[in-house]
N, CA, C and O atoms as CSV, one atom per row, in Angstrom:
chain,resi,resn,atom,element,x,y,z
A,1,UNK,N,N,8.973,-7.422,-1.634
A,1,UNK,CA,C,7.848,-6.562,-1.609
A,1,UNK,C,C,6.769,-7.209,-2.656
A,1,UNK,O,O,6.470,-6.646,-3.709
A,2,UNK,N,N,6.283,-8.324,-2.282
A,2,UNK,CA,C,5.501,-8.969,-3.109
A,2,UNK,C,C,4.055,-8.261,-3.255
A,2,UNK,O,O,3.737,-7.313,-2.537
A,3,UNK,N,N,3.275,-8.760,-4.168
A,3,UNK,CA,C,1.993,-8.200,-4.477
A,3,UNK,C,C,1.015,-8.418,-3.356
A,3,UNK,O,O,1.153,-9.407,-2.637
A,4,UNK,N,N,0.028,-7.558,-3.155
A,4,UNK,CA,C,-0.913,-7.682,-2.120
A,4,UNK,C,C,-1.990,-8.569,-2.636
A,4,UNK,O,O,-2.710,-8.209,-3.568
A,5,UNK,N,N,-2.119,-9.773,-2.019
A,5,UNK,CA,C,-3.146,-10.626,-2.432
A,5,UNK,C,C,-4.295,-10.734,-1.353
A,5,UNK,O,O,-4.136,-11.417,-0.341
A,6,UNK,N,N,-5.372,-10.087,-1.586
A,6,UNK,CA,C,-6.361,-9.922,-0.591
A,6,UNK,C,C,-7.610,-10.800,-0.864
A,6,UNK,O,O,-8.519,-10.895,-0.039
A,7,UNK,N,N,-7.613,-11.415,-2.017
A,7,UNK,CA,C,-8.668,-12.486,-2.303
A,7,UNK,C,C,-7.976,-13.787,-2.302
A,7,UNK,O,O,-6.879,-13.956,-2.833
A,8,UNK,N,N,-8.669,-14.735,-1.671
A,8,UNK,CA,C,-8.163,-16.197,-1.697
A,8,UNK,C,C,-7.933,-16.632,-3.116
A,8,UNK,O,O,-8.879,-16.744,-3.896
A,9,UNK,N,N,-6.642,-16.888,-3.475
A,9,UNK,CA,C,-6.467,-17.282,-4.873
A,9,UNK,C,C,-7.231,-18.527,-5.365
A,9,UNK,O,O,-7.733,-18.533,-6.489
A,10,UNK,N,N,-7.320,-19.558,-4.549
A,10,UNK,CA,C,-7.902,-20.795,-5.002
A,10,UNK,C,C,-9.461,-20.567,-5.350
A,10,UNK,O,O,-10.005,-21.202,-6.253
A,11,UNK,N,N,-10.109,-19.650,-4.596
A,11,UNK,CA,C,-11.484,-19.440,-4.840
A,11,UNK,C,C,-11.723,-18.614,-6.093
A,11,UNK,O,O,-12.768,-18.754,-6.729
A,12,UNK,N,N,-10.803,-17.780,-6.453
A,12,UNK,CA,C,-11.041,-16.835,-7.538
A,12,UNK,C,C,-10.267,-17.114,-8.808
A,12,UNK,O,O,-10.516,-16.422,-9.795
A,13,UNK,N,N,-9.310,-18.107,-8.873
A,13,UNK,CA,C,-8.655,-18.501,-10.037
A,13,UNK,C,C,-9.597,-18.833,-11.159
A,13,UNK,O,O,-10.568,-19.565,-10.971
A,14,UNK,N,N,-9.324,-18.314,-12.290
A,14,UNK,CA,C,-10.169,-18.651,-13.402
A,14,UNK,C,C,-11.409,-17.825,-13.596
A,14,UNK,O,O,-12.204,-18.037,-14.512
A,15,UNK,N,N,-11.549,-16.839,-12.665
A,15,UNK,CA,C,-12.756,-15.957,-12.843
A,15,UNK,C,C,-12.293,-14.655,-13.454
A,15,UNK,O,O,-11.110,-14.318,-13.493
A,16,UNK,N,N,-13.336,-13.920,-13.946
A,16,UNK,CA,C,-13.044,-12.685,-14.636
A,16,UNK,C,C,-13.146,-11.572,-13.540
A,16,UNK,O,O,-13.590,-11.796,-12.414
A,17,UNK,N,N,-12.717,-10.410,-13.948
A,17,UNK,CA,C,-12.699,-9.277,-13.001
A,17,UNK,C,C,-14.215,-8.953,-12.734
A,17,UNK,O,O,-14.603,-8.567,-11.631
A,18,UNK,N,N,-15.029,-9.131,-13.790
A,18,UNK,CA,C,-16.510,-8.868,-13.544
A,18,UNK,C,C,-17.102,-9.749,-12.574
A,18,UNK,O,O,-17.974,-9.325,-11.815
A,19,UNK,N,N,-16.679,-11.008,-12.533
A,19,UNK,CA,C,-17.164,-11.930,-11.591
A,19,UNK,C,C,-16.635,-11.616,-10.097
A,19,UNK,O,O,-17.321,-11.788,-9.089
A,20,UNK,N,N,-15.493,-11.196,-10.108
A,20,UNK,CA,C,-14.883,-10.846,-8.799
A,20,UNK,C,C,-15.350,-9.474,-8.321
A,20,UNK,O,O,-15.329,-9.256,-7.110
A,21,UNK,N,N,-15.737,-8.603,-9.096
A,21,UNK,CA,C,-15.981,-7.153,-8.692
A,21,UNK,C,C,-16.912,-7.096,-7.570
A,21,UNK,O,O,-16.513,-6.407,-6.631
A,22,UNK,N,N,-18.087,-7.665,-7.427
A,22,UNK,CA,C,-18.899,-7.487,-6.268
A,22,UNK,C,C,-18.224,-7.766,-5.039
A,22,UNK,O,O,-18.411,-7.043,-4.060
A,23,UNK,N,N,-17.366,-8.866,-4.999
A,23,UNK,CA,C,-16.578,-9.247,-3.828
A,23,UNK,C,C,-15.519,-8.166,-3.527
A,23,UNK,O,O,-15.381,-7.750,-2.377
A,24,UNK,N,N,-14.791,-7.721,-4.520
A,24,UNK,CA,C,-13.700,-6.706,-4.403
A,24,UNK,C,C,-14.372,-5.407,-3.811
A,24,UNK,O,O,-13.815,-4.807,-2.891
A,25,UNK,N,N,-15.532,-4.987,-4.324
A,25,UNK,CA,C,-16.158,-3.760,-3.892
A,25,UNK,C,C,-16.548,-3.977,-2.397
A,25,UNK,O,O,-16.297,-3.107,-1.562
A,26,UNK,N,N,-17.113,-5.048,-2.098
A,26,UNK,CA,C,-17.530,-5.341,-0.667
A,26,UNK,C,C,-16.278,-5.372,0.245
A,26,UNK,O,O,-16.327,-4.865,1.366
A,27,UNK,N,N,-15.228,-5.925,-0.200
A,27,UNK,CA,C,-14.050,-6.016,0.565
A,27,UNK,C,C,-13.535,-4.581,0.992
A,27,UNK,O,O,-13.251,-4.311,2.159
A,28,UNK,N,N,-13.442,-3.708,-0.032
A,28,UNK,CA,C,-13.021,-2.416,0.170
A,28,UNK,C,C,-14.105,-1.513,0.965
A,28,UNK,O,O,-13.723,-0.687,1.793
A,29,UNK,N,N,-15.310,-1.685,0.707
A,29,UNK,CA,C,-16.404,-0.943,1.336
A,29,UNK,C,C,-16.488,-1.278,2.857
A,29,UNK,O,O,-16.671,-0.403,3.704
A,30,UNK,N,N,-16.350,-2.532,3.132
A,30,UNK,CA,C,-16.398,-2.987,4.590
A,30,UNK,C,C,-15.246,-2.320,5.444
A,30,UNK,O,O,-15.388,-1.910,6.596
A,31,UNK,N,N,-14.026,-2.276,4.661
A,31,UNK,CA,C,-12.865,-1.649,5.350
A,31,UNK,C,C,-12.500,-2.225,6.694
A,31,UNK,O,O,-12.318,-1.516,7.684
A,32,UNK,N,N,-12.397,-3.566,6.691
A,32,UNK,CA,C,-11.979,-4.249,7.951
A,32,UNK,C,C,-10.561,-4.639,7.735
A,32,UNK,O,O,-10.307,-5.646,7.075
A,33,UNK,N,N,-9.609,-3.897,8.257
A,33,UNK,CA,C,-8.139,-4.182,7.965
A,33,UNK,C,C,-7.695,-5.539,8.590
A,33,UNK,O,O,-6.628,-6.032,8.224
A,34,UNK,N,N,-8.495,-6.179,9.542
A,34,UNK,CA,C,-8.023,-7.433,10.028
A,34,UNK,C,C,-8.577,-8.625,9.207
A,34,UNK,O,O,-8.103,-9.752,9.346
A,35,UNK,N,N,-9.551,-8.366,8.380
A,35,UNK,CA,C,-10.176,-9.382,7.539
A,35,UNK,C,C,-9.248,-10.049,6.573
A,35,UNK,O,O,-8.537,-9.378,5.824
A,36,UNK,N,N,-9.240,-11.396,6.576
A,36,UNK,CA,C,-8.467,-12.256,5.651
A,36,UNK,C,C,-9.381,-13.128,4.902
A,36,UNK,O,O,-10.034,-13.949,5.547
A,37,UNK,N,N,-9.519,-13.059,3.588
A,37,UNK,CA,C,-10.406,-13.693,2.720
A,37,UNK,C,C,-10.201,-15.231,2.824
A,37,UNK,O,O,-11.168,-15.950,2.576
A,38,UNK,N,N,-9.072,-15.758,3.155
A,38,UNK,CA,C,-8.904,-17.213,3.184
A,38,UNK,C,C,-7.458,-17.508,3.113
A,38,UNK,O,O,-6.613,-16.615,3.181
A,39,UNK,N,N,-7.164,-18.796,2.971
A,39,UNK,CA,C,-5.767,-19.320,2.804
A,39,UNK,C,C,-5.151,-18.693,1.539
A,39,UNK,O,O,-5.782,-18.631,0.484
A,40,UNK,N,N,-3.858,-18.216,1.688
A,40,UNK,CA,C,-3.250,-17.570,0.595
A,40,UNK,C,C,-3.520,-16.149,0.384
A,40,UNK,O,O,-2.918,-15.522,-0.488
A,41,UNK,N,N,-4.461,-15.573,1.198
A,41,UNK,CA,C,-4.800,-14.138,1.109
A,41,UNK,C,C,-4.155,-13.514,2.477
A,41,UNK,O,O,-3.840,-14.189,3.458
A,42,UNK,N,N,-4.033,-12.236,2.367
A,42,UNK,CA,C,-3.486,-11.455,3.552
A,42,UNK,C,C,-4.501,-10.378,3.874
A,42,UNK,O,O,-5.322,-9.983,3.047
A,43,UNK,N,N,-4.408,-9.917,5.115
A,43,UNK,CA,C,-5.259,-8.776,5.502
A,43,UNK,C,C,-4.552,-7.477,5.184
A,43,UNK,O,O,-3.340,-7.405,4.983
A,44,UNK,N,N,-5.367,-6.485,5.153
A,44,UNK,CA,C,-4.799,-5.098,4.932
A,44,UNK,C,C,-3.747,-4.755,6.085
A,44,UNK,O,O,-2.685,-4.189,5.827
A,45,UNK,N,N,-4.095,-5.112,7.291
A,45,UNK,CA,C,-3.093,-4.960,8.386
A,45,UNK,C,C,-1.697,-5.589,8.086
A,45,UNK,O,O,-0.636,-5.060,8.418
A,46,UNK,N,N,-1.815,-6.796,7.410
A,46,UNK,CA,C,-0.569,-7.455,7.129
A,46,UNK,C,C,0.247,-6.636,6.006
A,46,UNK,O,O,1.475,-6.558,6.031
A,47,UNK,N,N,-0.487,-6.086,5.102
A,47,UNK,CA,C,0.090,-5.310,4.100
A,47,UNK,C,C,0.776,-4.048,4.680
A,47,UNK,O,O,1.905,-3.718,4.318
A,48,UNK,N,N,0.051,-3.349,5.600
A,48,UNK,CA,C,0.686,-2.207,6.315
A,48,UNK,C,C,1.837,-2.573,7.184
A,48,UNK,O,O,2.730,-1.754,7.402
A,49,UNK,N,N,1.850,-3.790,7.696
A,49,UNK,CA,C,3.027,-4.270,8.425
A,49,UNK,C,C,4.196,-4.421,7.482
A,49,UNK,O,O,5.312,-4.018,7.808
A,50,UNK,N,N,3.962,-4.993,6.321
A,50,UNK,CA,C,5.017,-5.157,5.301
A,50,UNK,C,C,5.593,-3.753,4.983
A,50,UNK,O,O,6.808,-3.565,5.054
A,51,UNK,N,N,4.799,-2.842,4.660
A,51,UNK,CA,C,5.106,-1.486,4.345
A,51,UNK,C,C,6.091,-0.951,5.495
A,51,UNK,O,O,7.194,-0.499,5.188
A,52,UNK,N,N,5.688,-1.013,6.738
A,52,UNK,CA,C,6.514,-0.491,7.893
A,52,UNK,C,C,7.740,-1.251,7.949
A,52,UNK,O,O,8.766,-0.603,8.156
A,53,UNK,N,N,7.836,-2.545,7.799
A,53,UNK,CA,C,9.085,-3.280,7.837
A,53,UNK,C,C,10.008,-2.919,6.735
A,53,UNK,O,O,11.226,-2.965,6.908
A,54,UNK,N,N,9.469,-2.559,5.598
A,54,UNK,CA,C,10.227,-2.111,4.501
A,54,UNK,C,C,10.960,-0.750,4.816
A,54,UNK,O,O,12.159,-0.568,4.607
A,55,UNK,N,N,10.122,0.151,5.325
A,55,UNK,CA,C,10.677,1.467,5.767
A,55,UNK,C,C,11.722,1.339,6.839
A,55,UNK,O,O,12.733,2.041,6.844
A,56,UNK,N,N,11.459,0.428,7.747
A,56,UNK,CA,C,12.422,0.142,8.891
A,56,UNK,C,C,13.780,-0.312,8.306
A,56,UNK,O,O,14.847,0.192,8.657
A,57,UNK,N,N,13.670,-1.270,7.417
A,57,UNK,CA,C,14.843,-1.805,6.768
A,57,UNK,C,C,15.585,-0.830,5.965
A,57,UNK,O,O,16.816,-0.850,5.976
A,58,UNK,N,N,14.883,0.079,5.220
A,58,UNK,CA,C,15.582,1.095,4.458
A,58,UNK,C,C,16.262,2.154,5.365
A,58,UNK,O,O,17.302,2.727,5.039
A,59,UNK,N,N,15.639,2.359,6.454
A,59,UNK,CA,C,16.118,3.299,7.420
A,59,UNK,C,C,17.528,2.881,8.028
A,59,UNK,O,O,18.308,3.719,8.481
A,60,UNK,N,N,17.775,1.583,8.001
A,60,UNK,CA,C,19.048,1.064,8.493
A,60,UNK,C,C,20.218,1.309,7.618
A,60,UNK,O,O,21.371,1.192,8.034
A,61,UNK,N,N,19.912,1.658,6.368
A,61,UNK,CA,C,20.979,1.878,5.382
A,61,UNK,C,C,21.763,3.098,5.746
A,61,UNK,O,O,21.297,3.930,6.523
A,62,UNK,N,N,22.994,3.226,5.179
A,62,UNK,CA,C,23.706,4.559,5.448
A,62,UNK,C,C,23.033,5.701,4.773
A,62,UNK,O,O,22.453,5.527,3.702
A,63,UNK,N,N,23.088,6.909,5.380
A,63,UNK,CA,C,22.451,8.105,4.837
A,63,UNK,C,C,22.844,8.324,3.422
A,63,UNK,O,O,23.990,8.071,3.049
A,64,UNK,N,N,21.941,8.781,2.629
A,64,UNK,CA,C,22.146,9.051,1.180
A,64,UNK,C,C,22.371,7.845,0.352
A,64,UNK,O,O,22.932,7.954,-0.739
A,65,UNK,N,N,21.932,6.604,0.843
A,65,UNK,CA,C,22.049,5.455,0.024
A,65,UNK,C,C,21.009,5.558,-1.065
A,65,UNK,O,O,19.898,6.048,-0.864
A,66,UNK,N,N,21.422,5.061,-2.267
A,66,UNK,CA,C,20.529,5.001,-3.394
A,66,UNK,C,C,20.020,3.626,-3.482
A,66,UNK,O,O,20.862,2.747,-3.670
A,67,UNK,N,N,18.694,3.266,-3.369
A,67,UNK,CA,C,18.183,2.016,-3.492
A,67,UNK,C,C,17.083,1.958,-4.483
A,67,UNK,O,O,16.193,2.808,-4.447
A,68,UNK,N,N,17.086,1.011,-5.365
A,68,UNK,CA,C,16.034,0.738,-6.215
A,68,UNK,C,C,15.259,-0.496,-5.683
A,68,UNK,O,O,15.838,-1.573,-5.538
A,69,UNK,N,N,14.032,-0.343,-5.412
A,69,UNK,CA,C,13.200,-1.474,-5.021
A,69,UNK,C,C,12.070,-1.610,-5.952
A,69,UNK,O,O,11.425,-0.633,-6.332
A,70,UNK,N,N,11.821,-2.853,-6.332
A,70,UNK,CA,C,10.746,-3.107,-7.349
A,70,UNK,C,C,9.681,-3.759,-6.656
A,70,UNK,O,O,9.921,-4.646,-5.837
A,71,UNK,N,N,8.422,-3.351,-6.949
A,71,UNK,CA,C,7.261,-3.852,-6.249
A,71,UNK,C,C,6.027,-3.771,-7.127
A,71,UNK,O,O,6.088,-3.371,-8.289
A,72,UNK,N,N,4.901,-4.165,-6.537
A,72,UNK,CA,C,3.634,-3.991,-7.217
A,72,UNK,C,C,2.858,-2.764,-6.804
A,72,UNK,O,O,3.051,-2.185,-5.735
A,73,UNK,N,N,1.981,-2.405,-7.697
A,73,UNK,CA,C,1.275,-1.137,-7.463
A,73,UNK,C,C,0.568,-0.949,-6.203
A,73,UNK,O,O,0.624,0.137,-5.625
A,74,UNK,N,N,-0.148,-2.012,-5.701
A,74,UNK,CA,C,-0.944,-1.834,-4.453
A,74,UNK,C,C,0.122,-1.660,-3.274
A,74,UNK,O,O,-0.083,-0.849,-2.370
A,75,UNK,N,N,1.147,-2.372,-3.317
A,75,UNK,CA,C,2.186,-2.202,-2.228
A,75,UNK,C,C,2.718,-0.699,-2.176
A,75,UNK,O,O,2.865,-0.073,-1.126
A,76,UNK,N,N,2.969,-0.233,-3.374
A,76,UNK,CA,C,3.459,1.117,-3.508
A,76,UNK,C,C,2.427,2.126,-3.190
A,76,UNK,O,O,2.753,3.207,-2.699
A,77,UNK,N,N,1.166,1.818,-3.452
A,77,UNK,CA,C,0.058,2.721,-3.051
A,77,UNK,C,C,-0.110,2.715,-1.565
A,77,UNK,O,O,-0.340,3.766,-0.965
A,78,UNK,N,N,-0.005,1.576,-0.958
A,78,UNK,CA,C,-0.134,1.476,0.641
A,78,UNK,C,C,1.020,2.367,1.220
A,78,UNK,O,O,0.809,3.146,2.149
A,79,UNK,N,N,2.223,2.223,0.641
A,79,UNK,CA,C,3.282,3.000,1.188
A,79,UNK,C,C,3.022,4.547,0.982
A,79,UNK,O,O,3.212,5.326,1.916
A,80,UNK,N,N,2.624,4.937,-0.143
A,80,UNK,CA,C,2.313,6.295,-0.415
A,80,UNK,C,C,1.151,6.806,0.459
A,80,UNK,O,O,1.270,7.908,0.994
A,81,UNK,N,N,0.102,6.117,0.625
A,81,UNK,CA,C,-0.968,6.503,1.439
A,81,UNK,C,C,-0.524,6.671,2.848
A,81,UNK,O,O,-0.867,7.657,3.500
A,82,UNK,N,N,0.245,5.716,3.343
A,82,UNK,CA,C,0.833,5.702,4.730
A,82,UNK,C,C,1.657,6.977,4.972
A,82,UNK,O,O,1.552,7.571,6.045
A,83,UNK,N,N,2.436,7.391,4.042
A,83,UNK,CA,C,3.293,8.593,4.153
A,83,UNK,C,C,2.441,9.864,3.992
A,83,UNK,O,O,2.691,10.849,4.686
A,84,UNK,N,N,1.492,9.866,3.140
A,84,UNK,CA,C,0.710,11.084,2.899
A,84,UNK,C,C,-0.311,11.356,4.089
A,84,UNK,O,O,-0.659,12.502,4.371
A,85,UNK,N,N,-0.764,10.249,4.761
A,85,UNK,CA,C,-1.699,10.303,5.846
A,85,UNK,C,C,-1.238,9.566,7.016
A,85,UNK,O,O,-1.819,8.529,7.338
A,86,UNK,N,N,-0.184,10.038,7.724
A,86,UNK,CA,C,0.499,9.270,8.745
A,86,UNK,C,C,-0.399,9.144,10.056
A,86,UNK,O,O,-0.167,8.292,10.914
A,87,UNK,N,N,-1.403,10.024,10.138
A,87,UNK,CA,C,-2.269,9.978,11.366
A,87,UNK,C,C,-3.501,9.076,11.184
A,87,UNK,O,O,-4.249,8.848,12.135
A,88,UNK,N,N,-3.709,8.564,9.963
A,88,UNK,CA,C,-4.849,7.677,9.767
A,88,UNK,C,C,-4.654,6.316,10.362
A,88,UNK,O,O,-3.573,5.728,10.334
A,89,UNK,N,N,-5.709,5.859,10.882
A,89,UNK,CA,C,-5.695,4.410,11.430
A,89,UNK,C,C,-5.719,3.500,10.181
A,89,UNK,O,O,-5.995,3.918,9.056
A,90,UNK,N,N,-5.405,2.209,10.479
A,90,UNK,CA,C,-5.483,1.313,9.320
A,90,UNK,C,C,-6.919,1.209,8.740
A,90,UNK,O,O,-7.071,1.008,7.535
A,91,UNK,N,N,-7.930,1.339,9.547
A,91,UNK,CA,C,-9.291,1.336,9.018
A,91,UNK,C,C,-9.506,2.507,8.087
A,91,UNK,O,O,-10.050,2.351,6.994
A,92,UNK,N,N,-9.084,3.665,8.515
A,92,UNK,CA,C,-9.173,4.955,7.648
A,92,UNK,C,C,-8.374,4.750,6.337
A,92,UNK,O,O,-8.861,5.113,5.267
A,93,UNK,N,N,-7.195,4.192,6.405
A,93,UNK,CA,C,-6.315,3.951,5.121
A,93,UNK,C,C,-7.160,3.023,4.266
A,93,UNK,O,O,-7.326,3.284,3.075
A,94,UNK,N,N,-7.689,1.972,4.817
A,94,UNK,CA,C,-8.403,1.019,3.973
A,94,UNK,C,C,-9.605,1.523,3.395
A,94,UNK,O,O,-9.914,1.221,2.242
A,95,UNK,N,N,-10.380,2.345,4.180
A,95,UNK,CA,C,-11.568,3.013,3.701
A,95,UNK,C,C,-11.350,3.934,2.542
A,95,UNK,O,O,-12.228,4.105,1.696
A,96,UNK,N,N,-10.138,4.554,2.494
A,96,UNK,CA,C,-9.777,5.541,1.459
A,96,UNK,C,C,-9.001,4.921,0.201
A,96,UNK,O,O,-8.926,5.468,-0.899
A,97,UNK,N,N,-8.464,3.745,0.532
A,97,UNK,CA,C,-7.533,3.154,-0.405
A,97,UNK,C,C,-8.124,2.905,-1.787
A,97,UNK,O,O,-7.444,3.214,-2.766
A,98,UNK,N,N,-9.267,2.402,-1.940
A,98,UNK,CA,C,-9.808,2.023,-3.231
A,98,UNK,C,C,-10.015,3.264,-4.073
A,98,UNK,O,O,-9.603,3.320,-5.232
A,99,UNK,N,N,-10.656,4.258,-3.482
A,99,UNK,CA,C,-10.920,5.499,-4.236
A,99,UNK,C,C,-9.637,6.191,-4.553
A,99,UNK,O,O,-9.458,6.641,-5.685
A,100,UNK,N,N,-8.749,6.300,-3.635
A,100,UNK,CA,C,-7.446,6.918,-3.866
A,100,UNK,C,C,-6.658,6.167,-4.949
A,100,UNK,O,O,-5.989,6.825,-5.746
A,101,UNK,N,N,-6.696,4.936,-5.020
A,101,UNK,CA,C,-6.033,4.146,-5.971
A,101,UNK,C,C,-6.678,4.374,-7.373
A,101,UNK,O,O,-5.971,4.468,-8.376
A,102,UNK,N,N,-7.986,4.456,-7.415
A,102,UNK,CA,C,-8.631,4.745,-8.677
A,102,UNK,C,C,-8.325,6.192,-9.242
A,102,UNK,O,O,-8.214,6.406,-10.449
A,103,UNK,N,N,-8.204,7.126,-8.311
A,103,UNK,CA,C,-7.996,8.491,-8.714
A,103,UNK,C,C,-6.490,8.788,-8.915
A,103,UNK,O,O,-6.165,9.690,-9.687
A,104,UNK,N,N,-5.569,8.072,-8.258
A,104,UNK,CA,C,-4.174,8.305,-8.436
A,104,UNK,C,C,-3.446,6.962,-8.561
A,104,UNK,O,O,-2.642,6.611,-7.698
A,105,UNK,N,N,-3.739,6.179,-9.679
A,105,UNK,CA,C,-3.161,4.858,-9.803
A,105,UNK,C,C,-1.600,4.852,-9.888
A,105,UNK,O,O,-0.961,5.815,-10.312
A,106,UNK,N,N,-1.089,3.785,-9.487
A,106,UNK,CA,C,0.357,3.587,-9.711
A,106,UNK,C,C,0.520,2.897,-11.032
A,106,UNK,O,O,0.131,1.734,-11.143
A,107,UNK,N,N,1.054,3.512,-12.015
A,107,UNK,CA,C,1.101,2.926,-13.350
A,107,UNK,C,C,2.306,1.973,-13.508
A,107,UNK,O,O,3.286,2.039,-12.764
A,108,UNK,N,N,2.185,1.096,-14.500
A,108,UNK,CA,C,3.271,0.104,-14.704
A,108,UNK,C,C,4.532,0.885,-14.913
A,108,UNK,O,O,4.519,1.885,-15.631
A,109,UNK,N,N,5.556,0.495,-14.350
A,109,UNK,CA,C,6.927,1.056,-14.314
A,109,UNK,C,C,7.001,2.497,-13.780
A,109,UNK,O,O,7.920,3.234,-14.138
A,110,UNK,N,N,6.059,2.903,-12.939
A,110,UNK,CA,C,6.076,4.215,-12.386
A,110,UNK,C,C,7.062,4.279,-11.246
A,110,UNK,O,O,7.166,3.300,-10.508
A,111,UNK,N,N,7.731,5.268,-11.065
A,111,UNK,CA,C,8.663,5.575,-10.017
A,111,UNK,C,C,8.033,6.248,-8.886
A,111,UNK,O,O,7.290,7.213,-9.070
A,112,UNK,N,N,8.297,5.780,-7.706
A,112,UNK,CA,C,7.843,6.349,-6.501
A,112,UNK,C,C,8.988,6.711,-5.647
A,112,UNK,O,O,9.590,5.776,-5.117
A,113,UNK,N,N,9.384,7.909,-5.429
A,113,UNK,CA,C,10.505,8.382,-4.679
A,113,UNK,C,C,10.094,8.521,-3.211
A,113,UNK,O,O,9.100,9.158,-2.862
A,114,UNK,N,N,10.888,7.910,-2.407
A,114,UNK,CA,C,10.721,8.085,-0.968
A,114,UNK,C,C,12.119,8.371,-0.345
A,114,UNK,O,O,13.061,7.602,-0.534
A,115,UNK,N,N,12.219,9.447,0.367
A,115,UNK,CA,C,13.437,9.899,0.946
A,115,UNK,C,C,13.371,10.003,2.452
A,115,UNK,O,O,12.315,10.232,3.041
A,116,UNK,N,N,14.559,9.823,3.069
A,116,UNK,CA,C,14.660,10.000,4.512
A,116,UNK,C,C,15.372,11.303,4.743
A,116,UNK,O,O,16.570,11.387,4.472
A,117,UNK,N,N,14.706,12.325,5.228
A,117,UNK,CA,C,15.307,13.655,5.481
A,117,UNK,C,C,14.801,14.158,6.875
A,117,UNK,O,O,13.646,13.952,7.248
A,118,UNK,N,N,15.678,14.793,7.582
A,118,UNK,CA,C,15.402,15.450,8.721
A,118,UNK,C,C,14.553,14.498,9.740
A,118,UNK,O,O,13.619,14.941,10.409
A,119,UNK,N,N,14.954,13.235,9.777
A,119,UNK,CA,C,14.291,12.369,10.697
A,119,UNK,C,C,12.841,11.916,10.309
A,119,UNK,O,O,12.077,11.417,11.134
A,120,UNK,N,N,12.511,12.129,8.973
A,120,UNK,CA,C,11.183,11.690,8.516
A,120,UNK,C,C,11.295,11.112,7.153
A,120,UNK,O,O,12.172,11.463,6.364
A,121,UNK,N,N,10.421,10.249,6.898
A,121,UNK,CA,C,10.143,9.697,5.492
A,121,UNK,C,C,9.370,10.769,4.745
A,121,UNK,O,O,8.473,11.412,5.291
A,122,UNK,N,N,9.731,10.944,3.504
A,122,UNK,CA,C,9.032,11.894,2.720
A,122,UNK,C,C,8.792,11.329,1.277
A,122,UNK,O,O,9.585,10.561,0.732
A,123,UNK,N,N,7.712,11.744,0.746
A,123,UNK,CA,C,7.378,11.309,-0.615
A,123,UNK,C,C,6.644,12.533,-1.180
A,123,UNK,O,O,6.114,13.355,-0.433
A,124,UNK,N,N,6.627,12.636,-2.540
A,124,UNK,CA,C,5.952,13.702,-3.246
A,124,UNK,C,C,4.761,13.038,-3.948
A,124,UNK,O,O,4.827,11.902,-4.417
A,125,UNK,N,N,3.679,13.806,-3.991
A,125,UNK,CA,C,2.469,13.343,-4.657
A,125,UNK,C,C,1.900,14.553,-5.411
A,125,UNK,O,O,1.972,15.704,-4.982
A,126,UNK,N,N,1.332,14.198,-6.564
A,126,UNK,CA,C,0.817,15.263,-7.484
A,126,UNK,C,C,-0.092,16.271,-6.749
A,126,UNK,O,O,-0.024,17.466,-7.034
A,127,UNK,N,N,-0.965,15.798,-5.785
A,127,UNK,CA,C,-1.917,16.796,-5.149
A,127,UNK,C,C,-1.494,17.154,-3.816
A,127,UNK,O,O,-2.335,17.605,-3.038
A,128,UNK,N,N,-0.221,16.998,-3.435
A,128,UNK,CA,C,0.220,17.450,-2.141
A,128,UNK,C,C,1.581,17.938,-2.170
A,128,UNK,O,O,2.331,17.673,-3.110
A,129,UNK,N,N,1.948,18.673,-1.131
A,129,UNK,CA,C,3.310,18.946,-1.004
A,129,UNK,C,C,4.036,17.783,-0.448
A,129,UNK,O,O,3.463,16.695,-0.386
A,130,UNK,N,N,5.243,17.928,-0.042
A,130,UNK,CA,C,5.947,16.856,0.557
A,130,UNK,C,C,5.255,16.506,1.883
A,130,UNK,O,O,4.894,17.376,2.676
A,131,UNK,N,N,5.086,15.165,2.090
A,131,UNK,CA,C,4.428,14.652,3.258
A,131,UNK,C,C,5.472,13.917,4.038
A,131,UNK,O,O,6.402,13.330,3.485
A,132,UNK,N,N,5.293,13.962,5.384
A,132,UNK,CA,C,6.307,13.368,6.309
A,132,UNK,C,C,5.646,12.363,7.231
A,132,UNK,O,O,4.496,12.500,7.649
A,133,UNK,N,N,6.410,11.383,7.513
A,133,UNK,CA,C,6.053,10.352,8.462
A,133,UNK,C,C,7.217,10.199,9.474
A,133,UNK,O,O,8.225,9.593,9.110
A,134,UNK,N,N,7.139,10.689,10.660
A,134,UNK,CA,C,8.176,10.551,11.576
A,134,UNK,C,C,8.531,9.108,11.839
A,134,UNK,O,O,7.725,8.184,11.727
A,135,UNK,N,N,9.847,8.974,12.213
A,135,UNK,CA,C,10.321,7.523,12.384
A,135,UNK,C,C,9.669,7.111,13.779
A,135,UNK,O,O,9.850,5.982,14.235
C-alpha cells in the first residue's frame, strides 16, 4: 500500500511545497480522477483501485483475522473516504478529498480500524457513526 504519488516526481523533485502548491491546488480543484500528471504519477482512479484491491484481499482472510497493515496517510484517507461515502463517484471523492484531508488529517502513526461485519466493511470516524460499504 504505497504512497499516492499524484505529481510527476521528476518534474517536482527539488522544489518546495510553496512552489508546488499552485499545481497541487489546481489538481484537487479540477477533480479529474482519470488525470495522470506524467510518468511516475498515478491517477486518483488508480488510487481508488488500489484501495478496492486491498479490501478485496483482506476480505479473503478468515473471519476475525487480525491484520496490521502499514501505509501512507493519503492511501488511508482514500480508504476512509470510500467507506464513509460509498455512494460517491470517484469525481465526488476527489472533489472532497483535499478539504476532508485538511479537516481530518491522518497523523503519523495513526491507527485506522477497518472491520468486516455483517457483510460490510466498517470504519469509525470522529464525526460519524459507523459507516458501511457493502461487499
